MARKEMAR-24653 format. One record per residue: residue in one letter; x negated, y negated, z negated of N, C-alpha, C, CB in turn. Coordinates in nm, 2 decimals. Glycine has a CB too. Layout:
N
['A'; [X; Y; Z]; [X; Y; Z]; [X; Y; Z]; [X; Y; Z]] ...
end
This chain:
177
['M'; [-2.40; 4.96; -2.61]; [-2.33; 4.87; -2.68]; [-2.25; 4.78; -2.62]; [-2.41; 4.80; -2.74]] ['R'; [-2.13; 4.77; -2.66]; [-2.00; 4.70; -2.59]; [-2.00; 4.56; -2.64]; [-1.85; 4.78; -2.63]] ['C'; [-1.96; 4.48; -2.52]; [-1.95; 4.34; -2.56]; [-1.80; 4.30; -2.58]; [-2.03; 4.23; -2.45]] ['R'; [-1.76; 4.26; -2.70]; [-1.64; 4.21; -2.72]; [-1.61; 4.06; -2.74]; [-1.61; 4.28; -2.81]] ['I'; [-1.50; 4.04; -2.67]; [-1.45; 3.88; -2.66]; [-1.35; 3.87; -2.76]; [-1.37; 3.84; -2.51]] ['P'; [-1.36; 3.76; -2.85]; [-1.25; 3.73; -2.94]; [-1.13; 3.70; -2.86]; [-1.29; 3.60; -3.03]] ['A'; [-1.02; 3.75; -2.93]; [-0.88; 3.71; -2.86]; [-0.86; 3.57; -2.84]; [-0.76; 3.74; -2.94]] ['S'; [-0.92; 3.48; -2.93]; [-0.89; 3.35; -2.93]; [-0.97; 3.27; -2.79]; [-0.94; 3.29; -3.08]] ['A'; [-1.07; 3.34; -2.76]; [-1.14; 3.30; -2.65]; [-1.06; 3.33; -2.52]; [-1.27; 3.37; -2.65]] ['V'; [-0.99; 3.46; -2.52]; [-0.92; 3.50; -2.40]; [-0.81; 3.40; -2.39]; [-0.87; 3.66; -2.41]] ['F'; [-0.73; 3.35; -2.49]; [-0.62; 3.26; -2.47]; [-0.67; 3.11; -2.42]; [-0.54; 3.25; -2.62]] ['V'; [-0.78; 3.09; -2.47]; [-0.84; 2.96; -2.42]; [-0.88; 2.97; -2.28]; [-0.94; 2.91; -2.50]] ['L'; [-0.94; 3.07; -2.23]; [-0.97; 3.09; -2.10]; [-0.86; 3.09; -2.02]; [-1.04; 3.21; -2.09]] ['A'; [-0.74; 3.17; -2.05]; [-0.64; 3.19; -1.98]; [-0.55; 3.03; -1.97]; [-0.57; 3.31; -2.05]] ['G'; [-0.56; 2.97; -2.09]; [-0.51; 2.84; -2.08]; [-0.57; 2.75; -1.99]; [-0.51; 2.78; -2.20]] ['L'; [-0.70; 2.74; -1.96]; [-0.77; 2.67; -1.87]; [-0.74; 2.70; -1.71]; [-0.91; 2.70; -1.91]] ['T'; [-0.69; 2.82; -1.69]; [-0.65; 2.84; -1.56]; [-0.51; 2.78; -1.51]; [-0.66; 2.98; -1.54]] ['V'; [-0.44; 2.74; -1.61]; [-0.31; 2.67; -1.58]; [-0.32; 2.53; -1.59]; [-0.20; 2.72; -1.67]] ['I'; [-0.41; 2.45; -1.64]; [-0.40; 2.31; -1.66]; [-0.40; 2.25; -1.52]; [-0.52; 2.25; -1.76]] ['P'; [-0.32; 2.17; -1.49]; [-0.31; 2.10; -1.36]; [-0.42; 2.01; -1.35]; [-0.18; 2.03; -1.35]] ['S'; [-0.46; 1.98; -1.23]; [-0.56; 1.87; -1.20]; [-0.51; 1.73; -1.23]; [-0.61; 1.88; -1.06]] ['C'; [-0.59; 1.65; -1.28]; [-0.56; 1.51; -1.34]; [-0.59; 1.42; -1.21]; [-0.65; 1.47; -1.48]] ['D'; [-0.63; 1.47; -1.09]; [-0.65; 1.37; -0.98]; [-0.52; 1.34; -0.91]; [-0.76; 1.44; -0.87]] ['N'; [-0.50; 1.21; -0.94]; [-0.35; 1.17; -0.89]; [-0.38; 1.11; -0.76]; [-0.25; 1.07; -0.99]] ['S'; [-0.48; 1.10; -0.69]; [-0.51; 1.05; -0.56]; [-0.43; 1.15; -0.46]; [-0.66; 1.04; -0.52]] ['V'; [-0.34; 1.08; -0.37]; [-0.29; 1.17; -0.28]; [-0.31; 1.10; -0.12]; [-0.13; 1.20; -0.33]] ['K'; [-0.37; 1.17; -0.04]; [-0.40; 1.10; 0.11]; [-0.27; 1.09; 0.16]; [-0.51; 1.19; 0.22]] ['P'; [-0.24; 0.97; 0.22]; [-0.12; 0.91; 0.31]; [-0.09; 1.02; 0.40]; [-0.16; 0.76; 0.39]] ['D'; [-0.17; 1.11; 0.46]; [-0.14; 1.20; 0.58]; [-0.08; 1.32; 0.52]; [-0.26; 1.23; 0.67]] ['E'; [-0.09; 1.33; 0.39]; [-0.07; 1.47; 0.34]; [0.11; 1.46; 0.33]; [-0.16; 1.50; 0.19]] ['E'; [0.17; 1.56; 0.35]; [0.33; 1.57; 0.33]; [0.37; 1.59; 0.18]; [0.39; 1.71; 0.42]] ['N'; [0.30; 1.64; 0.10]; [0.32; 1.66; -0.04]; [0.46; 1.74; -0.05]; [0.32; 1.50; -0.13]] ['D'; [0.47; 1.86; 0.02]; [0.58; 1.92; 0.02]; [0.71; 1.87; 0.06]; [0.59; 1.97; -0.08]] ['G'; [0.70; 1.74; 0.15]; [0.82; 1.68; 0.21]; [0.90; 1.62; 0.11]; [0.89; 1.78; 0.29]] ['I'; [0.87; 1.58; -0.02]; [0.96; 1.54; -0.12]; [0.92; 1.39; -0.14]; [0.95; 1.62; -0.26]] ['N'; [0.84; 1.32; -0.06]; [0.81; 1.19; -0.07]; [0.92; 1.09; -0.04]; [0.72; 1.17; 0.01]] ['E'; [0.92; 0.98; -0.09]; [1.06; 0.89; -0.06]; [1.00; 0.75; -0.02]; [1.18; 0.87; -0.20]] ['T'; [1.04; 0.72; 0.11]; [1.00; 0.59; 0.14]; [1.11; 0.48; 0.08]; [0.99; 0.58; 0.31]] ['I'; [1.03; 0.39; 0.01]; [1.11; 0.28; -0.08]; [1.12; 0.13; 0.00]; [1.01; 0.25; -0.23]] ['Y'; [1.04; 0.13; 0.11]; [1.03; 0.02; 0.18]; [0.96; 0.03; 0.31]; [0.97; -0.07; 0.11]] ['I'; [1.04; -0.01; 0.42]; [0.99; 0.00; 0.55]; [1.03; -0.13; 0.62]; [1.05; 0.14; 0.62]] ['N'; [0.94; -0.20; 0.70]; [0.97; -0.31; 0.78]; [0.88; -0.32; 0.91]; [0.96; -0.43; 0.70]] ['S'; [0.97; -0.34; 1.03]; [0.90; -0.37; 1.15]; [0.92; -0.50; 1.22]; [0.93; -0.28; 1.24]] ['F'; [0.99; -0.59; 1.14]; [0.98; -0.72; 1.18]; [1.07; -0.75; 1.31]; [0.82; -0.75; 1.20]] ['E'; [1.15; -0.68; 1.34]; [1.22; -0.69; 1.46]; [1.34; -0.80; 1.48]; [1.27; -0.55; 1.48]] ['S'; [1.39; -0.84; 1.35]; [1.47; -0.96; 1.34]; [1.42; -1.06; 1.24]; [1.61; -0.92; 1.30]] ['D'; [1.49; -1.19; 1.26]; [1.42; -1.28; 1.18]; [1.48; -1.27; 1.02]; [1.45; -1.43; 1.24]] ['A'; [1.59; -1.17; 1.00]; [1.63; -1.12; 0.86]; [1.53; -1.04; 0.80]; [1.75; -1.05; 0.85]] ['D'; [1.44; -0.98; 0.88]; [1.32; -0.89; 0.83]; [1.25; -0.95; 0.74]; [1.22; -0.85; 0.93]] ['T'; [1.21; -1.10; 0.76]; [1.15; -1.16; 0.66]; [1.20; -1.23; 0.55]; [1.09; -1.23; 0.71]] ['S'; [1.32; -1.19; 0.52]; [1.41; -1.22; 0.40]; [1.33; -1.17; 0.27]; [1.55; -1.13; 0.41]] ['G'; [1.29; -1.25; 0.18]; [1.23; -1.21; 0.05]; [1.08; -1.23; 0.08]; [1.27; -1.06; 0.01]] ['W'; [1.02; -1.26; 0.19]; [0.89; -1.29; 0.21]; [0.86; -1.43; 0.18]; [0.86; -1.24; 0.33]] ['W'; [0.76; -1.47; 0.12]; [0.72; -1.60; 0.09]; [0.57; -1.62; 0.09]; [0.78; -1.64; -0.04]] ['G'; [0.53; -1.76; 0.11]; [0.40; -1.78; 0.11]; [0.35; -1.89; 0.21]; [0.33; -1.66; 0.12]] ['Y'; [0.24; -1.96; 0.20]; [0.19; -2.07; 0.28]; [0.15; -2.03; 0.43]; [0.08; -2.14; 0.21]] ['G'; [0.14; -1.93; 0.46]; [0.07; -1.87; 0.57]; [0.18; -1.79; 0.66]; [-0.05; -1.78; 0.53]] ['I'; [0.30; -1.77; 0.64]; [0.39; -1.71; 0.73]; [0.42; -1.78; 0.87]; [0.51; -1.70; 0.67]] ['G'; [0.38; -1.74; 0.98]; [0.37; -1.81; 1.08]; [0.47; -1.77; 1.18]; [0.24; -1.80; 1.14]] ['G'; [0.58; -1.70; 1.14]; [0.67; -1.66; 1.23]; [0.64; -1.53; 1.30]; [0.68; -1.75; 1.33]] ['F'; [0.66; -1.49; 1.42]; [0.65; -1.37; 1.50]; [0.56; -1.38; 1.60]; [0.77; -1.32; 1.56]] ['L'; [0.50; -1.26; 1.63]; [0.42; -1.24; 1.76]; [0.49; -1.14; 1.83]; [0.28; -1.19; 1.75]] ['N'; [0.51; -1.19; 1.97]; [0.57; -1.09; 2.06]; [0.46; -0.99; 2.13]; [0.65; -1.16; 2.16]] ['N'; [0.41; -0.91; 2.00]; [0.33; -0.81; 2.04]; [0.32; -0.72; 1.91]; [0.18; -0.87; 2.08]] ['A'; [0.33; -0.59; 1.93]; [0.33; -0.49; 1.83]; [0.27; -0.36; 1.85]; [0.46; -0.46; 1.80]] ['P'; [0.23; -0.28; 1.77]; [0.16; -0.17; 1.79]; [0.25; -0.07; 1.85]; [0.09; -0.12; 1.68]] ['Q'; [0.21; 0.03; 1.91]; [0.28; 0.14; 1.98]; [0.38; 0.21; 1.85]; [0.17; 0.26; 2.05]] ['G'; [0.50; 0.20; 1.91]; [0.61; 0.24; 1.80]; [0.66; 0.13; 1.71]; [0.56; 0.36; 1.70]] ['G'; [0.62; 0.01; 1.73]; [0.64; -0.10; 1.64]; [0.74; -0.18; 1.70]; [0.52; -0.18; 1.61]] ['G'; [0.80; -0.15; 1.80]; [0.90; -0.24; 1.85]; [0.85; -0.34; 1.95]; [0.96; -0.31; 1.73]] ['E'; [0.91; -0.47; 1.94]; [0.86; -0.59; 2.02]; [0.79; -0.68; 1.96]; [0.96; -0.65; 2.07]] ['R'; [0.80; -0.69; 1.81]; [0.74; -0.81; 1.73]; [0.67; -0.76; 1.62]; [0.84; -0.91; 1.69]] ['S'; [0.60; -0.87; 1.57]; [0.51; -0.83; 1.43]; [0.51; -0.95; 1.37]; [0.36; -0.77; 1.44]] ['L'; [0.48; -0.96; 1.23]; [0.47; -1.08; 1.16]; [0.33; -1.14; 1.17]; [0.51; -1.05; 1.01]] ['L'; [0.33; -1.28; 1.20]; [0.22; -1.36; 1.20]; [0.18; -1.42; 1.08]; [0.24; -1.45; 1.29]] ['I'; [0.06; -1.41; 1.04]; [0.03; -1.46; 0.91]; [-0.11; -1.55; 0.95]; [0.00; -1.33; 0.78]] ['S'; [-0.10; -1.68; 0.90]; [-0.21; -1.75; 0.92]; [-0.24; -1.83; 0.79]; [-0.19; -1.85; 1.04]] ['G'; [-0.38; -1.84; 0.75]; [-0.42; -1.89; 0.64]; [-0.53; -2.00; 0.61]; [-0.44; -1.80; 0.58]] ['G'; [-0.56; -2.05; 0.53]; [-0.67; -2.13; 0.50]; [-0.70; -2.15; 0.36]; [-0.66; -2.26; 0.55]] ['C'; [-0.73; -2.25; 0.30]; [-0.77; -2.28; 0.16]; [-0.64; -2.23; 0.06]; [-0.81; -2.44; 0.15]] ['I'; [-0.52; -2.29; 0.12]; [-0.40; -2.29; 0.02]; [-0.34; -2.14; 0.02]; [-0.29; -2.41; 0.06]] ['A'; [-0.33; -2.09; -0.08]; [-0.26; -1.95; -0.10]; [-0.16; -1.95; -0.19]; [-0.35; -1.85; -0.15]] ['P'; [-0.06; -1.85; -0.21]; [-0.08; -1.74; -0.11]; [-0.03; -1.74; 0.03]; [-0.03; -1.63; -0.15]] ['H'; [-0.07; -1.65; 0.12]; [-0.06; -1.67; 0.26]; [0.08; -1.58; 0.28]; [-0.20; -1.60; 0.35]] ['A'; [0.11; -1.47; 0.25]; [0.23; -1.39; 0.27]; [0.24; -1.28; 0.16]; [0.22; -1.33; 0.42]] ['V'; [0.35; -1.31; 0.06]; [0.37; -1.21; -0.03]; [0.53; -1.15; -0.02]; [0.33; -1.27; -0.17]] ['Y'; [0.53; -1.04; -0.07]; [0.65; -0.97; -0.07]; [0.65; -0.88; -0.20]; [0.67; -0.89; 0.06]] ['E'; [0.76; -0.90; -0.29]; [0.78; -0.83; -0.41]; [0.90; -0.74; -0.39]; [0.81; -0.93; -0.52]] ['L'; [0.88; -0.61; -0.41]; [0.98; -0.50; -0.39]; [1.06; -0.51; -0.52]; [0.92; -0.35; -0.37]] ['N'; [1.19; -0.45; -0.54]; [1.25; -0.42; -0.63]; [1.19; -0.37; -0.76]; [1.33; -0.36; -0.58]] ['S'; [1.22; -0.38; -0.88]; [1.14; -0.30; -0.98]; [1.19; -0.15; -0.97]; [1.16; -0.35; -1.13]] ['L'; [1.08; -0.08; -1.01]; [1.12; 0.07; -1.00]; [1.18; 0.12; -1.13]; [1.00; 0.16; -0.95]] ['K'; [1.28; 0.22; -1.14]; [1.33; 0.25; -1.25]; [1.24; 0.36; -1.34]; [1.47; 0.30; -1.22]] ['E'; [1.15; 0.42; -1.25]; [1.07; 0.53; -1.32]; [0.92; 0.51; -1.30]; [1.12; 0.68; -1.27]] ['D'; [0.84; 0.56; -1.37]; [0.70; 0.55; -1.33]; [0.68; 0.62; -1.19]; [0.62; 0.63; -1.44]] ['S'; [0.60; 0.55; -1.11]; [0.58; 0.61; -0.98]; [0.43; 0.60; -0.94]; [0.68; 0.53; -0.88]] ['Y'; [0.39; 0.68; -0.84]; [0.27; 0.68; -0.78]; [0.31; 0.62; -0.64]; [0.19; 0.83; -0.78]] ['L'; [0.26; 0.52; -0.59]; [0.29; 0.47; -0.43]; [0.16; 0.48; -0.36]; [0.35; 0.30; -0.42]] ['I'; [0.20; 0.49; -0.23]; [0.11; 0.47; -0.12]; [0.14; 0.37; -0.01]; [0.08; 0.60; -0.06]] ['L'; [0.06; 0.30; 0.06]; [0.10; 0.19; 0.14]; [0.03; 0.23; 0.27]; [0.06; 0.04; 0.07]] ['R'; [0.09; 0.22; 0.38]; [0.04; 0.23; 0.51]; [0.11; 0.11; 0.60]; [0.06; 0.38; 0.57]] ['F'; [0.04; 0.05; 0.69]; [0.08; -0.05; 0.79]; [0.00; -0.05; 0.89]; [0.09; -0.19; 0.74]] ['W'; [0.04; -0.14; 1.00]; [-0.06; -0.18; 1.11]; [-0.10; -0.32; 1.11]; [-0.02; -0.15; 1.24]] ['G'; [-0.22; -0.34; 1.15]; [-0.26; -0.47; 1.13]; [-0.36; -0.52; 1.25]; [-0.33; -0.47; 1.00]] ['K'; [-0.36; -0.64; 1.28]; [-0.46; -0.69; 1.39]; [-0.49; -0.84; 1.38]; [-0.40; -0.66; 1.54]] ['L'; [-0.64; -0.85; 1.36]; [-0.70; -0.97; 1.33]; [-0.69; -1.05; 1.46]; [-0.85; -0.95; 1.29]] ['I'; [-0.65; -1.17; 1.48]; [-0.63; -1.25; 1.56]; [-0.73; -1.36; 1.58]; [-0.52; -1.30; 1.55]] ['V'; [-0.75; -1.42; 1.49]; [-0.85; -1.54; 1.48]; [-0.92; -1.54; 1.33]; [-0.76; -1.70; 1.50]] ['G'; [-1.06; -1.56; 1.33]; [-1.14; -1.57; 1.21]; [-1.21; -1.44; 1.17]; [-1.05; -1.60; 1.09]] ['Q'; [-1.24; -1.44; 1.04]; [-1.34; -1.34; 0.99]; [-1.28; -1.23; 0.95]; [-1.42; -1.38; 0.90]] ['G'; [-1.15; -1.24; 0.90]; [-1.08; -1.10; 0.86]; [-0.97; -1.15; 0.77]; [-1.19; -0.99; 0.79]] ['G'; [-0.90; -1.05; 0.71]; [-0.79; -1.07; 0.63]; [-0.80; -0.96; 0.54]; [-0.66; -1.08; 0.71]] ['Y'; [-0.72; -0.96; 0.42]; [-0.72; -0.88; 0.33]; [-0.57; -0.86; 0.29]; [-0.82; -0.92; 0.21]] ['M'; [-0.55; -0.72; 0.24]; [-0.40; -0.69; 0.20]; [-0.43; -0.64; 0.06]; [-0.31; -0.57; 0.29]] ['S'; [-0.36; -0.69; -0.04]; [-0.36; -0.64; -0.19]; [-0.23; -0.58; -0.23]; [-0.39; -0.75; -0.31]] ['F'; [-0.23; -0.43; -0.29]; [-0.12; -0.38; -0.32]; [-0.12; -0.38; -0.48]; [-0.11; -0.27; -0.26]] ['G'; [-0.03; -0.44; -0.55]; [-0.05; -0.45; -0.69]; [0.08; -0.43; -0.75]; [-0.11; -0.57; -0.73]] ['V'; [0.08; -0.47; -0.90]; [0.20; -0.44; -0.96]; [0.23; -0.58; -1.04]; [0.18; -0.31; -1.07]] ['G'; [0.35; -0.63; -1.03]; [0.37; -0.75; -1.08]; [0.39; -0.75; -1.24]; [0.48; -0.80; -1.01]] ['G'; [0.41; -0.85; -1.29]; [0.41; -0.84; -1.44]; [0.28; -0.89; -1.51]; [0.44; -0.69; -1.49]] ['E'; [0.28; -0.81; -1.62]; [0.14; -0.82; -1.70]; [0.04; -0.72; -1.66]; [0.16; -0.80; -1.85]] ['S'; [0.06; -0.63; -1.58]; [-0.03; -0.52; -1.54]; [-0.13; -0.59; -1.41]; [0.07; -0.38; -1.48]] ['S'; [-0.26; -0.55; -1.43]; [-0.35; -0.60; -1.33]; [-0.38; -0.49; -1.24]; [-0.47; -0.66; -1.38]] ['Q'; [-0.30; -0.39; -1.23]; [-0.34; -0.29; -1.13]; [-0.32; -0.32; -0.99]; [-0.28; -0.18; -1.14]] ['S'; [-0.42; -0.30; -0.92]; [-0.41; -0.31; -0.77]; [-0.51; -0.25; -0.68]; [-0.40; -0.44; -0.74]] ['T'; [-0.47; -0.24; -0.54]; [-0.57; -0.17; -0.47]; [-0.55; -0.25; -0.34]; [-0.55; -0.01; -0.45]] ['G'; [-0.66; -0.25; -0.25]; [-0.65; -0.33; -0.13]; [-0.74; -0.29; -0.01]; [-0.68; -0.45; -0.17]] ['I'; [-0.72; -0.35; 0.10]; [-0.80; -0.32; 0.23]; [-0.83; -0.43; 0.31]; [-0.73; -0.22; 0.31]] ['S'; [-0.94; -0.43; 0.38]; [-0.98; -0.55; 0.46]; [-0.91; -0.53; 0.61]; [-1.15; -0.56; 0.47]] ['I'; [-0.88; -0.64; 0.66]; [-0.83; -0.62; 0.80]; [-0.91; -0.69; 0.90]; [-0.70; -0.66; 0.82]] ['T'; [-1.00; -0.62; 0.97]; [-1.10; -0.68; 1.04]; [-1.10; -0.64; 1.19]; [-1.23; -0.65; 0.97]] ['D'; [-1.02; -0.55; 1.24]; [-1.03; -0.52; 1.37]; [-0.94; -0.59; 1.45]; [-1.00; -0.40; 1.38]] ['N'; [-0.97; -0.64; 1.58]; [-0.89; -0.72; 1.67]; [-0.81; -0.65; 1.75]; [-0.97; -0.81; 1.74]] ['T'; [-0.79; -0.51; 1.73]; [-0.70; -0.45; 1.80]; [-0.59; -0.39; 1.70]; [-0.77; -0.34; 1.90]] ['W'; [-0.49; -0.33; 1.75]; [-0.38; -0.29; 1.64]; [-0.45; -0.16; 1.60]; [-0.22; -0.26; 1.71]] ['T'; [-0.45; -0.16; 1.46]; [-0.51; -0.04; 1.37]; [-0.43; 0.01; 1.26]; [-0.65; -0.09; 1.30]] ['A'; [-0.41; 0.13; 1.24]; [-0.35; 0.17; 1.14]; [-0.42; 0.19; 1.01]; [-0.31; 0.27; 1.18]] ['Y'; [-0.39; 0.10; 0.91]; [-0.43; 0.10; 0.79]; [-0.36; 0.19; 0.68]; [-0.44; -0.03; 0.75]] ['H'; [-0.46; 0.26; 0.60]; [-0.38; 0.35; 0.49]; [-0.47; 0.30; 0.38]; [-0.39; 0.55; 0.52]] ['L'; [-0.41; 0.25; 0.26]; [-0.49; 0.21; 0.15]; [-0.55; 0.34; 0.09]; [-0.40; 0.13; 0.05]] ['P'; [-0.69; 0.33; 0.05]; [-0.75; 0.45; 0.01]; [-0.70; 0.51; -0.12]; [-0.89; 0.43; 0.00]] ['D'; [-0.63; 0.42; -0.20]; [-0.58; 0.47; -0.34]; [-0.45; 0.47; -0.36]; [-0.63; 0.38; -0.45]] ['T'; [-0.40; 0.56; -0.43]; [-0.26; 0.55; -0.47]; [-0.25; 0.43; -0.57]; [-0.21; 0.68; -0.53]] ['L'; [-0.13; 0.36; -0.59]; [-0.10; 0.27; -0.70]; [-0.02; 0.32; -0.78]; [-0.05; 0.16; -0.65]] ['F'; [-0.05; 0.32; -0.93]; [0.05; 0.36; -1.02]; [0.12; 0.24; -1.06]; [0.00; 0.43; -1.15]] ['C'; [0.26; 0.25; -1.07]; [0.36; 0.14; -1.09]; [0.44; 0.20; -1.21]; [0.46; 0.11; -0.94]] ['P'; [0.43; 0.14; -1.33]; [0.50; 0.16; -1.44]; [0.66; 0.14; -1.42]; [0.44; 0.08; -1.53]] ['A'; [0.73; 0.21; -1.50]; [0.89; 0.18; -1.49]; [0.92; 0.03; -1.49]; [0.97; 0.25; -1.61]] ['N'; [1.02; -0.04; -1.45]; [1.05; -0.15; -1.47]; [0.96; -0.27; -1.42]; [1.08; -0.14; -1.58]] ['Q'; [0.87; -0.23; -1.34]; [0.77; -0.31; -1.28]; [0.79; -0.33; -1.11]; [0.63; -0.24; -1.33]] ['R'; [0.74; -0.45; -1.07]; [0.78; -0.47; -0.93]; [0.64; -0.44; -0.86]; [0.84; -0.64; -0.90]] ['P'; [0.63; -0.36; -0.74]; [0.52; -0.36; -0.66]; [0.51; -0.48; -0.57]; [0.52; -0.25; -0.60]] ['V'; [0.41; -0.51; -0.54]; [0.39; -0.66; -0.48]; [0.29; -0.64; -0.34]; [0.31; -0.78; -0.60]] ['L'; [0.33; -0.67; -0.24]; [0.24; -0.68; -0.12]; [0.19; -0.82; -0.11]; [0.30; -0.65; 0.02]] ['D'; [0.06; -0.84; -0.09]; [-0.01; -0.99; -0.08]; [-0.11; -0.98; 0.03]; [-0.09; -1.04; -0.21]] ['F'; [-0.08; -1.05; 0.14]; [-0.16; -1.07; 0.25]; [-0.22; -1.20; 0.25]; [-0.10; -1.04; 0.36]] ['M'; [-0.34; -1.17; 0.26]; [-0.45; -1.31; 0.28]; [-0.51; -1.31; 0.43]; [-0.59; -1.30; 0.16]] ['C'; [-0.52; -1.41; 0.46]; [-0.60; -1.43; 0.61]; [-0.68; -1.57; 0.60]; [-0.48; -1.43; 0.76]] ['G'; [-0.80; -1.56; 0.62]; [-0.86; -1.69; 0.61]; [-0.91; -1.73; 0.45]; [-0.76; -1.79; 0.67]] ['G'; [-0.99; -1.87; 0.46]; [-1.01; -1.92; 0.33]; [-1.07; -2.05; 0.36]; [-1.10; -1.83; 0.23]] ['F'; [-1.20; -2.06; 0.35]; [-1.25; -2.19; 0.39]; [-1.25; -2.19; 0.53]; [-1.40; -2.23; 0.33]] ['V'; [-1.27; -2.09; 0.61]; [-1.24; -2.09; 0.75]; [-1.11; -2.01; 0.77]; [-1.34; -2.03; 0.83]] ['P'; [-1.02; -2.10; 0.84]; [-0.88; -2.04; 0.86]; [-0.89; -1.91; 0.94]; [-0.78; -2.13; 0.92]] ['G'; [-0.78; -1.84; 0.94]; [-0.77; -1.72; 1.01]; [-0.62; -1.69; 1.03]; [-0.85; -1.60; 0.94]] ['T'; [-0.61; -1.59; 1.12]; [-0.48; -1.55; 1.18]; [-0.47; -1.39; 1.21]; [-0.46; -1.62; 1.32]] ['M'; [-0.38; -1.31; 1.16]; [-0.36; -1.19; 1.19]; [-0.20; -1.15; 1.19]; [-0.45; -1.11; 1.10]] ['S'; [-0.20; -1.05; 1.23]; [-0.04; -1.00; 1.27]; [-0.03; -0.86; 1.20]; [-0.01; -0.97; 1.44]] ['I'; [0.08; -0.84; 1.12]; [0.11; -0.70; 1.06]; [0.24; -0.64; 1.11]; [0.13; -0.71; 0.90]] ['D'; [0.24; -0.52; 1.10]; [0.38; -0.45; 1.16]; [0.38; -0.32; 1.08]; [0.38; -0.42; 1.33]] ['L'; [0.51; -0.25; 1.08]; [0.54; -0.11; 1.05]; [0.48; -0.09; 0.90]; [0.46; -0.01; 1.16]] ['I'; [0.52; -0.17; 0.81]; [0.47; -0.17; 0.68]; [0.56; -0.05; 0.61]; [0.48; -0.32; 0.60]] ['E'; [0.49; 0.04; 0.54]; [0.57; 0.13; 0.47]; [0.52; 0.17; 0.34]; [0.59; 0.25; 0.54]] ['V'; [0.60; 0.16; 0.24]; [0.57; 0.20; 0.09]; [0.62; 0.32; 0.06]; [0.63; 0.10; -0.03]] ['V'; [0.55; 0.43; 0.02]; [0.61; 0.56; -0.01]; [0.57; 0.59; -0.15]; [0.57; 0.67; 0.09]] ['R'; [0.68; 0.65; -0.22]; [0.67; 0.70; -0.35]; [0.63; 0.87; -0.34]; [0.81; 0.67; -0.44]] ['I'; [0.51; 0.90; -0.42]; [0.48; 1.03; -0.40]; [0.55; 1.10; -0.53]; [0.32; 1.04; -0.38]] ['R'; [0.61; 1.20; -0.50]; [0.68; 1.29; -0.58]; [0.60; 1.41; -0.61]; [0.80; 1.34; -0.51]] 
end
């Protein structure tokens, strides 16, 4: 006895083999065929590098930076009054998946937090805690989807009821292509 497979089943099975994965998460260390685009990078080597940054906790510069980060880093101190340090990137012209990497160092207090989100009406965000008192490379664990005409926002918090201080450097926002 022969087993016959209907032609419609063959087309369905063939179609399933070409459906792309819906997993949009990309690890920051992956090259992704070399077509990623850096849309923001900052190492805070000059006073002009804080142009556009705002918040109640921007404390100037620390004459200390991670290896490869130049001579200075941005000092952020905070307590109950927030936001501590915020930077809004320009709006993006097309839907984009973004990753964020930076170096951070806790100086005083229990820890800091970095939130990477989308401005406007969207509540999409991802974040990471900054808890190490030595320079540490941080890579947000998730990609951030930023719809067209929205602004990605970097938001650093340090302290709360107990004041805290941290330093950040070598911030890089990359569009995944």
